[in-house]
N, C-alpha and C positions, 0 to 999 in steps of 0.2 A: 672626900677627894683631896689628894695632896697637891698643893700649889708650890711652884718653885719660889725660892727666896726673892727672885727678881719681881714677882707679882706683889709680894708683901711690901717690898721697898717702894715700888711704883705707887701703890695705894697710899702708903705713908707720905710719900712726896706729894701726893694729891692733897692730903690734909695740910701739909706745910705750905703748899702753894696757895690754897684757898685762904689760909690765915694771914699769909704775907700780903696778899691782895687786900684783905680786910684792913690791915694796918695802913697800907698805902692810900686806900680810898678815904679812910678816916682822917688822914692828914693832908688830903688834897694832892697826893703825889702820884696818882694812878692815871695812866692814859687809857681811856675807855675803848681804844682801838687795839689794845694789846692782845695778841693771840692767846696768851696765857689766861687772860680774863675769860675769853670765850671758851677756852678748853675747860676751865673749872666749872663754869655755869652749864655748859653742854653736858658735862658728866652726870649732872643730876637726872637728865632725861634719857641717858643711855642705859636702859634697863635690860636690854637684850643684846649687848655687845658680845662679839665673838671671843674676845679675850681682854685682859686688863689694859694693855696699851690702847685698844680700840675705844675704851671708855673715854679716854682723853683725846682721841684723834691722833695718837702716836706718841712715842717717847719724847720726841723733840719738844712737844707742847707742855712737857712737865719740867723743862730745864730749870726754870727759876725755883720750882719746888724742890728739885734735887739739890740746887745750890743752897737753899735755905736749910734743908735737912743736914747737908754736910757741914755748913757753918755751925749749926747747933751741936752736932755730935762730935765735932773736932774741938769744941771749946771746953776743955776739961777744967779750966780754972773757974769759969762762970756758967756752969750748967743750969739751964732753966731760967736764965735771966732774960728780961725783955718781954715785949708783948706777944711776939709770935709763939714762943714755947708755952706761954700761959694760955693762949687761945687753943693751941694744939691739945694741951692736957685737958682743958675744959671740954673740948668737943669729944675727945676719946671717952671721957667720963659720961657725958650726956648721951653718947651713942649707946653705951651699955645700959643706961636707964631706959632709953627709948626702946631697945630690944625687949626689955622686960615688960613694957606696957604695950600689949598687942593691939589694943584699941587704937592708940595713937600711931603705932607703927603702920597699921592697916590704913588709917586715915591718910598717912603720908603717901602710901602707895597709890591710893585713889586720887589724891591731889596731884600727883605727878602726871597722871594721864590727862587731867584737866589742863594743866599748864602746858603740856606738850601740844595740845590743840591751839592754845594761845600762841605758842612759839611758831607753829606751822602757819598761822594766819598773819601775825604781826611781825615775826622775826624774833630771834633770841634776845637781842639787845634793846628791843622796844620797851618803853616805860611800862606798858600794860603787862608784858611778860615778866619784867623785873618785879612789878608790884604783885603779880601772881605768885612768883617764887617767894617773895618776902612774906606774903600772907600765909603761904603754906608753912614756912618756918615758924611763924607765930602760932599757927593752929596746931602744930605738932610738937616740935622740939621746944618751942616757947612755953609750952604748958608744963614742962619738966624743969625743976630747979636743980642747981642754982643757975641764975641767968649769967650769960657771958657779958661781962662789963667791957665794952669797947671804948677805948680812950682815943681821943683825936682832937682836931680843931673843931670847936663848937659850931662854927659856921658851916663846916663841911658836913657834920653829922646832922644838922638841922635841915640841910638840903634834901628835899623829898626823894630825888633820884638816888642820891648817895646813900640815904637811909635804906632804901629798897635794895641797893646794890650790896650793902654790908650784910643785910639779913640773907640775901640770896647766896652770898659767898659763904656765910656760916652754914647754910644748908648744904652747899657743895662740900664743905669740910666734913659734915656729918655723912654725906654720901660716900666719901672716900674712907671715912672711919668704918662704915659698914663693910665696905669692900675689903679693907685691911683685915678685919676679923674673919670675913668669909675666906680669906686666903691664908688663914692660920696665924694672923698677928695676935700678940698677947703682951700683957704688961711685963711678964717675966722675960719675954723675948727682947723687949726694949731695954730692960735692966742689964741683961747678961749677954746680949747679942750685938753690942755696939760695934765691935770690930767687923763682924760679918756684914752688918748694915752699911757701914762706911765703905767697905770694899765693893759691895754690890752697887752702891750709889755712884761710886767713881766709874765703874764699868758702864753703868747706864747713862751717865752724863757723857762719857766719851762716845757712846752709841748715838746719843742725841746730836752730837756735833758732826758725826759721820753721815747722818741721815739727810 
């Protein structure tokens, strides 16, 4: 099935948003009431969404991801610099390895159903649900190397809730990477389709402001 470029860009923005939030949590700069945070975490549980925007609860909830994508793709002098592009590249690589390990991939799918029940009972942002998402990341993606090395303030990373949040957001990034590939995203598309991605991201960001 052919997907429009907008779907691929939204899913890629989902990867950027999740990793941007990882960086903010790691440095103690993230508001836990941020709608973007909820959108990224909720995307993990949206396995039967009607379309790509519905995975995130609408285009507007991916605005910071679109901003991060545009910032990276417009920086021709320093491409790939900083923690966010490193995290994005690492998650795209891990997603490909996860897809090739059907046992772990199936384990991830089964685990999502279990965490969905936790979210229904406790709420998405409850520490039990976050711990469930973090554990699911460790049991699936965490079994595949190389590990994503998250840098930040040690006191923040040693905080139990923040540690769970970081792993849950990395899982959200994997979920968006899976969606990106399902929509036709590819490494070659990233290398040679920069102009089209930037143009589409601009249009989607304007759409998010108008909604």
